[in-house]
C-alpha positions in Angstrom: 9.4 19.9 -1.2 11.5 23.0 -0.4 14.6 23.6 -2.5 16.9 22.8 0.4 15.1 19.5 1.1 15.2 18.7 -2.6 18.9 19.3 -2.8 19.5 17.1 0.2 17.4 14.3 -1.2 19.2 14.6 -4.5 22.6 14.5 -2.8 21.5 11.5 -0.8 20.5 9.6 -4.0 23.7 10.6 -5.7 25.6 8.8 -2.9 23.1 5.9 -2.9 23.6 5.3 -6.6 27.4 5.6 -6.4 27.4 3.1 -3.5 25.0 0.9 -5.5 27.3 0.9 -8.4 30.0 -0.5 -6.2 27.9 -2.7 -3.9 27.8 -5.7 -6.1 31.6 -6.0 -6.7 32.8 -9.3 -5.4 29.4 -10.1 -3.9 27.8 -12.2 -6.6 27.7 -15.9 -6.9 26.8 -18.4 -9.5 25.9 -16.9 -12.9 26.2 -13.4 -11.7 29.9 -12.7 -11.4 31.3 -9.7 -9.6 32.2 -6.7 -11.6 35.8 -5.7 -12.4 37.0 -2.4 -11.0 36.8 -0.9 -14.4 33.1 -1.9 -14.8 32.3 -0.9 -11.3 33.8 2.5 -11.8 32.0 3.0 -15.1 28.7 2.0 -13.5 29.2 4.4 -10.6 30.0 7.2 -13.0 27.0 6.3 -15.1 24.8 6.4 -12.0 26.1 9.9 -11.1 25.7 11.2 -14.6 22.2 9.7 -14.8 21.0 12.4 -12.4 21.3 14.9 -15.2 18.6 12.8 -16.8 16.4 13.4 -13.9 16.2 10.3 -11.7 14.8 12.4 -8.9 12.8 14.7 -11.1 9.8 12.5 -11.8 8.1 10.9 -14.7 7.7 13.9 -16.9 11.4 14.4 -17.3 11.9 10.6 -18.1 9.2 10.9 -20.7 10.9 13.9 -22.3 14.2 12.0 -22.3 12.7 9.0 -24.1 10.8 11.2 -26.6 14.0 13.2 -27.2 15.8 9.9 -27.9 13.3 9.2 -30.7 11.1 6.8 -28.8 7.5 7.3 -30.0 4.7 7.7 -27.4 1.7 5.3 -27.2 -1.9 6.4 -27.6 -5.4 5.0 -27.4 -6.0 1.3 -27.3 -2.3 0.7 -28.0 -1.5 1.6 -24.4 -3.6 -1.2 -22.9 -2.4 -3.8 -25.4 1.2 -2.9 -24.8 0.9 -3.2 -21.0 -1.1 -6.4 -21.3 1.7 -8.1 -23.2 4.3 -6.9 -20.8 2.3 -8.0 -17.8 1.8 -11.5 -19.2 5.5 -11.9 -19.9 6.5 -10.7 -16.4 4.0 -13.0 -14.7 5.3 -15.9 -16.7 8.9 -15.2 -16.0 8.4 -14.5 -12.3 5.9 -17.2 -11.4 6.8 -18.8 -8.0 9.7 -16.3 -7.5 8.2 -14.4 -4.6 7.9 -11.2 -6.7 4.3 -10.0 -6.8 3.1 -8.7 -10.2 0.0 -6.6 -10.1 -1.8 -4.3 -12.4 -3.0 -0.8 -11.5 -4.8 0.8 -14.5 -2.1 1.2 -17.2 0.8 0.6 -14.8 2.4 -2.6 -13.6 3.7 -2.9 -10.0 6.4 -5.4 -9.1 6.7 -5.8 -5.4 10.1 -7.2 -4.3 10.0 -8.1 -0.6 13.1 -7.7 1.6 13.0 -11.5 2.2 14.2 -12.2 -1.3 16.2 -9.0 -2.1 18.3 -7.9 0.9 19.5 -9.0 4.3 18.3 -6.9 7.2 19.9 -3.5 7.2 21.8 -4.3 4.0 21.7 -2.8 0.5 23.6 -5.7 -1.1 21.4 -7.8 -3.4 21.0 -11.5 -2.6 21.8 -13.9 -5.4 18.1 -14.8 -5.8 17.3 -11.1 -6.2 19.9 -10.8 -8.9 18.2 -13.8 -10.7 14.8 -12.2 -10.6 16.0 -8.7 -11.6 17.8 -10.3 -14.5 14.4 -11.7 -15.7 12.7 -8.4 -15.1 15.3 -6.5 -17.0 15.1 -9.0 -19.9 11.4 -8.4 -20.3 11.6 -4.6 -19.9 14.3 -4.4 -22.5 11.8 -5.7 -25.1 9.5 -2.7 -24.3 11.4 0.6 -24.9 8.2 2.7 -24.3 8.2 1.8 -20.6 9.3 4.1 -17.9 10.8 2.4 -14.8 9.9 3.9 -11.4 12.0 2.3 -8.6 11.0 3.0 -5.0 12.7 1.8 -1.8 10.7 1.4 1.4 11.4 0.4 5.0 9.5 -0.4 8.2 9.4 2.1 11.1 12.2 0.3 13.1 15.1 2.6 13.6 15.4 6.4 13.0 13.7 8.1 10.1 17.1 9.2 8.8 18.5 5.7 8.8 15.5 4.3 7.1 15.5 7.0 4.4 19.2 6.4 3.7 18.7 2.6 3.5 15.7 2.9 1.2 17.6 5.2 -1.1 20.6 2.8 -1.2 18.3 -0.2 -2.0 16.5 1.6 -4.7 19.9 2.7 -6.2 21.2 -0.8 -6.0 18.2 -2.2 -8.0 18.5 0.6 -10.6 22.2 -0.1 -11.0 21.7 -3.8 -11.3 19.0 -3.4 -14.0 21.3 -1.0 -15.9 24.2 -3.5 -15.7 22.4 -6.8 -16.2 19.6 -5.7 -18.5 21.3 -2.9 -20.4 18.5 -0.5 -19.4 19.2 3.2 -19.8 19.1 5.3 -16.6 17.2 7.9 -18.5 14.2 5.6 -18.4 14.3 5.4 -14.6 12.9 7.4 -11.8 14.6 6.3 -8.6 13.6 7.3 -5.0 13.8 6.1 -1.4 10.8 6.8 0.9 12.0 5.4 4.1 9.2 4.5 6.4 6.7 7.1 5.0 4.6 4.8 2.8 3.7 1.6 4.7 1.3 -0.9 3.2 0.8 -2.8 6.4 0.7 -2.2 10.2 4.2 -1.6 11.6 2.9 -2.9 15.0 3.5 -6.5 14.0 6.5 -8.4 12.6 4.3 -9.6 9.7 3.3 -6.0 8.9 6.9 -4.7 9.1 8.0 -7.5 6.8 5.5 -6.3 4.2 6.7 -2.7 4.5 10.3 -3.6 3.9 10.3 -3.8 0.1 11.4 -2.3 -3.3 8.6 -1.5 -5.7 9.2 -1.3 -9.5 6.3 0.4 -11.2 6.3 0.2 -15.0 4.4 3.0 -16.8 3.8 3.4 -20.5 5.2 6.4 -22.4 2.1 8.2 -23.5 1.3 11.4 -25.3 0.7 14.6 -23.3 
């Protein structure tokens, strides 16, 4: 990525995270009450400040931030055991929720389809998404050596620019909600929107487009090196 494109992407994510910090105000129901203006402002400020921790810079900077905070890295057989326990808890908590939990080597991928997270074209979390993210955040909080990669994705309907902006806002919304409800530090997060560029199904059918509209949370262990 060129420096100009990187700056544009970072600027877009700054806006997305600021919007995400405000998106939930007055929009929650049931047990997830809307935030006060003070809380909303604090979260939006935290989201902006979190960029200094490297949300768009990748996993290496997140690792350095955790190690700098005194979190010890995992090594050897401890890595697999650590991720096994986390995976089991997530599968137990999310059974029947519509959130897919899969394992890819030493990482865990949580696939949150649009059907349970957002209305079409919206970056405001549905109540059921808030419930599931609350469970996810509760589990992750027990595992401080986990890096949280949050990626927004869309289908190919609409312009690439619109899709990129929507994917960034949705990823930012999920990050902000995990920070608020789960008390998770932004420094643990790598947050990006990829628009329509990473499909997992054929955009030529509605079923395929529905699969492509998603947010993926990938959990990675903090390892040495």
